[in-house]
C-alpha positions in Angstrom: 155.1 101.1 62.7 154.1 99.4 66.0 153.9 101.5 69.1 153.9 99.1 72.1 152.7 100.4 75.4 150.9 99.0 78.5 150.6 101.7 81.2 148.9 105.0 81.6 152.2 107.0 81.6 153.1 105.5 78.3 149.7 106.4 76.9 150.2 110.0 78.0 153.7 110.3 76.7 153.2 108.7 73.3 149.9 110.4 72.4 151.4 113.2 70.4 153.8 110.9 68.6 150.9 108.6 67.7 148.9 111.6 66.4 151.8 112.7 64.2 152.3 109.2 62.8 148.6 109.0 62.0 147.5 105.8 60.2 151.1 104.6 60.1 151.0 103.9 63.8 149.7 100.5 65.0 149.1 100.9 68.7 149.5 97.6 70.7 148.4 97.7 74.4 149.8 94.9 76.5 147.3 95.6 79.3 150.0 96.0 82.0 147.7 98.6 83.6 144.6 96.5 83.2 141.9 98.3 85.3 139.2 99.3 82.8 138.1 102.3 84.8 141.6 103.8 84.8 142.8 102.8 81.3 139.5 103.4 79.6 139.2 107.0 80.8 142.8 107.7 79.9 142.2 106.4 76.3 139.1 108.6 76.1 140.9 111.7 77.6 143.8 111.3 75.2 141.7 110.4 72.1 144.0 107.5 71.1 142.8 105.1 68.4 141.6 101.8 69.7 144.7 99.7 70.2 145.3 96.0 69.6 145.0 94.5 73.0 147.0 91.6 74.4 145.5 89.4 77.1 146.4 87.8 80.4 149.2 90.2 81.3 147.8 92.8 83.8 148.2 91.9 87.4 150.6 89.0 86.8 154.2 88.8 88.3 156.9 90.7 86.4 158.4 87.6 84.7 155.0 86.4 83.6 154.1 89.8 82.2 157.3 90.0 80.2 157.1 86.5 78.9 153.4 86.7 78.0 153.9 90.0 76.3 156.9 88.8 74.3 155.0 85.7 73.1 151.9 87.6 72.0 153.9 90.4 70.5 155.8 87.9 68.4 152.5 86.7 67.0 151.3 90.2 66.3 154.6 91.1 64.5 154.5 87.9 62.5 150.9 88.5 61.4 151.5 92.2 60.7 155.2 92.9 60.4 156.0 96.5 61.4 158.7 98.6 59.8 159.9 99.7 63.2 158.9 99.3 66.9 158.6 102.2 69.3 158.7 101.7 73.1 158.8 104.3 75.8 160.4 104.3 79.2 161.1 101.3 81.4 157.9 99.2 81.9 157.5 95.5 81.5 155.5 96.3 78.3 158.4 98.3 76.9 160.9 95.5 77.6 158.5 93.0 76.0 158.3 95.2 72.9 162.0 95.6 72.7 162.7 91.9 73.0 160.0 91.0 70.4 161.5 93.6 68.0 165.0 92.2 68.5 163.9 88.6 68.0 162.4 89.6 64.6 165.3 91.9 63.7 162.9 94.9 63.5 164.4 98.3 64.1 163.7 99.5 67.7 163.3 103.1 68.8 163.5 103.8 72.6 161.7 107.0 73.7 163.1 108.4 77.0 166.4 106.5 76.8 169.2 107.0 79.2 167.3 107.4 82.5 169.3 106.0 85.4 168.7 105.8 89.1 171.7 103.6 89.7 169.5 101.7 92.1 169.5 98.0 91.2 166.6 97.4 93.6 164.3 99.0 91.1 163.0 96.6 88.4 162.6 99.5 86.1 166.3 100.2 86.2 167.0 96.7 84.8 164.3 97.2 82.2 165.6 100.5 80.9 169.2 99.3 80.7 168.2 96.2 78.7 166.0 98.3 76.3 168.8 100.7 75.7 171.2 97.9 74.8 168.7 96.6 72.2 167.6 99.9 70.7 168.7 101.1 67.2 167.7 104.7 68.0 167.9 106.1 71.5 165.8 109.2 72.1 167.3 110.8 75.2 165.2 113.4 76.9 168.0 115.5 78.3 171.8 115.9 77.8 172.3 114.2 81.1 170.5 111.1 79.8 172.7 111.1 76.7 175.8 111.2 78.9 174.6 108.2 80.9 174.4 106.3 77.6 177.8 107.4 76.4 179.3 106.4 79.8 177.9 102.9 79.2 179.6 102.6 75.8 176.6 103.3 73.5 177.5 104.5 70.1 176.9 108.3 70.0 175.5 108.0 66.5 172.5 106.1 67.9 171.6 108.8 70.5 169.5 111.8 69.8 168.6 114.4 72.5 165.0 115.1 71.7 163.5 116.4 74.9 160.7 114.7 76.8 157.3 114.1 75.3 155.7 114.9 78.6 156.0 118.6 77.8 153.6 118.5 74.9 151.4 116.1 76.7 150.9 118.5 79.6 150.4 121.5 77.4 147.8 119.6 75.2 145.9 118.1 78.0 145.8 120.8 80.7 142.2 122.1 80.8 141.5 125.8 80.5 140.7 128.0 83.5 137.0 127.4 83.5 137.3 123.6 83.4 140.0 123.7 86.1 137.7 125.9 88.3 134.9 123.4 87.8 137.1 120.6 89.1 138.1 122.6 92.1 134.5 123.6 92.9 133.3 120.0 92.6 135.7 118.9 95.3 135.3 122.0 97.4 138.9 123.1 97.0 140.5 126.5 96.7 143.4 127.4 94.4 146.7 127.0 96.2 144.7 125.8 99.2 145.3 122.0 99.2 147.9 119.2 98.8 147.5 116.6 96.0 149.1 113.2 96.8 149.5 110.0 94.8 151.0 106.7 96.1 151.3 103.6 94.0 154.9 102.3 93.8 155.6 98.9 95.3 158.4 100.2 97.5 155.7 102.3 99.3 152.7 100.0 99.0 154.1 96.6 99.5 155.9 97.4 102.7 153.3 98.0 105.4 155.7 100.1 107.5 156.4 102.4 104.6 152.8 102.6 103.7 151.9 103.5 107.3 154.6 106.1 107.4 153.4 107.8 104.2 149.7 107.9 105.2 150.6 109.1 108.7 152.6 112.0 107.4 149.8 112.9 104.9 147.3 112.8 107.7 149.5 115.3 109.7 149.6 117.6 106.7 145.8 117.4 106.6 145.7 119.2 110.0 146.7 122.4 108.1 145.4 121.9 104.5 143.1 119.5 102.8 145.0 116.5 101.4 143.5 115.0 98.3 144.4 111.4 97.6 143.1 109.8 94.4 143.5 106.2 95.4 144.8 103.6 93.0 143.0 100.2 93.3 146.2 98.4 94.1 147.1 100.9 96.8 143.6 100.6 98.3 144.0 96.8 98.4 147.4 97.1 100.2 145.9 99.5 102.7 143.1 97.1 103.5 145.4 94.1 103.7 147.7 96.0 106.1 144.7 97.1 108.2 145.6 100.8 107.7 142.2 102.0 106.6 141.8 104.3 109.6 144.8 106.4 108.4 142.6 107.5 105.4 140.1 109.2 107.7 141.8 112.7 107.7 142.4 112.6 103.9 140.0 113.4 101.1 140.1 110.1 99.2 138.7 110.0 95.7 138.6 107.5 92.9 141.5 107.6 90.4 141.5 110.6 88.2 141.7 110.9 84.4 144.7 112.7 83.1 143.0 116.0 82.4 141.4 116.0 85.8 144.7 115.2 87.5 146.4 118.1 85.6 143.6 120.5 86.5 144.1 119.8 90.2 147.9 119.7 90.0 148.0 123.1 88.4 146.4 124.6 91.5 147.8 122.5 94.3 150.0 124.3 96.9 152.1 121.1 96.9 152.2 117.7 95.4 153.4 114.6 97.2 154.0 111.6 95.0 156.1 108.5 94.2 155.4 108.8 90.5 158.1 109.3 87.9 155.8 111.2 85.5 154.7 113.7 88.2 158.4 114.7 88.7 158.3 115.8 85.0 154.8 117.3 85.0 155.5 119.7 87.9 158.3 121.3 85.9 155.7 122.3 83.3 153.0 123.3 85.8 155.4 125.2 88.0 154.4 123.4 91.3 156.6 122.1 94.1 156.8 118.4 94.7 157.9 116.1 97.5 159.0 112.8 95.9 158.6 109.8 98.3 161.1 107.3 97.0 164.4 105.8 97.8 166.0 107.0 94.6 165.1 108.8 91.4 166.1 108.5 87.7 165.0 112.2 87.1 167.6 114.3 89.0 166.9 117.2 86.7 163.6 117.9 88.6 165.5 117.9 91.9 167.4 121.1 91.1 164.4 123.4 91.6 161.0 121.7 91.6 161.3 118.6 93.8 162.7 117.1 97.0 163.5 113.5 97.4 162.6 111.9 100.7 162.1 108.5 102.3 158.8 107.6 103.9 158.6 109.0 107.5 159.0 112.3 109.3 161.4 113.6 106.5 158.3 113.7 104.3 156.5 116.0 106.6 159.5 118.3 107.1 160.0 118.6 103.4 156.3 119.2 102.7 156.1 122.0 105.4 159.3 123.6 104.0 157.8 123.6 100.5 154.5 125.0 101.7 156.3 127.8 103.6 157.7 129.2 100.3 154.2 130.4 99.7 153.0 132.3 96.6 156.4 133.9 95.9 158.0 130.4 95.8 155.3 129.0 93.4 155.7 132.1 91.2 159.4 131.5 91.0 158.9 127.9 89.9 156.2 128.9 87.3 158.8 131.3 85.7 161.4 128.6 85.3 161.8 126.6 82.1 161.3 122.9 82.3 164.6 121.0 82.2 162.9 118.4 80.1 162.7 120.3 76.8 160.8 122.7 74.6 157.7 120.7 73.7 159.0 119.5 70.3 160.1 116.1 71.3 157.4 114.1 69.5 158.2 115.9 66.2 161.9 115.2 66.5 161.2 111.5 67.3 158.8 111.2 64.4 161.4 112.7 62.0 164.1 110.3 63.3 161.7 107.4 63.0 160.9 108.4 59.4 164.6 108.4 58.6 165.1 105.0 60.2 162.3 103.4 58.2 163.6 105.0 55.0 167.0 103.4 55.5 165.6 100.1 56.5 163.3 100.0 53.4 
């Protein structure tokens, strides 16, 4: 069975499924996230078997990534035909994997099916809709995701509500108390005494005005608490190109973090500020408040208790200060809530469904 992935979130979310499948899983990495420092440390953190790598995809325009991935995956599937193809989420890598499977009439399993932002400005929205139309098995993380699919006319027999694999990923990779304390001490941070921020989405980084607004508000927060910003290489390049480097001065800028290191810090942050989709899920396991800096979200389940959606600008600062004002009692309330994304058994359910699919196809 081929597990096609290309980004760090996919690595995180498919690790447990790959472990359960064992030697039956042939991991194919398209290289969509191509930075060796980032991807290499994620592979080491997650203990994933060495994948088959595609070439010439990372850093290219979306259409080129999808086309190059499709062409190379077709060669891989011809040389080593899989019984089924598994893709996760809404990346260009996932769409390439789905198209390649469809072209070769190979059964396709879509993990995290049915997410919808209803925002056609998001390339990911187009990707996830296309993948769902091609999939033979659609593994919806939540009942709401299933309803999205049924509303679009997907056959209910193809849809399973499995939960989100992020739950087991966080539980497996979250370091113990001693290791978490070591991470905090290394950075001179106190538990519940800092803000952890990440910024990488094109809607925030490719628009200089939006990027300035985000960094300005983070700088204002740093007047009250340290703001830690692990800086993605792409974001750093956009900051330099827009001549915004001085806005990093009040922030504690670090190199990108491995997954375990990120979770260790997130577990003890008083607040997270991020434009990441995965962080919206992870805070529901860690019991931390989050301000989501985006125009729209495909994860409304997190907004009920854990997260607030804002646009770049003063609204970010207001939401952050309101979340911080909840204090220890507010964080304790969040920590006591169950995650809306499942019970931590998603990978086992998906593996069982995949086994059934392969048995029928054989």
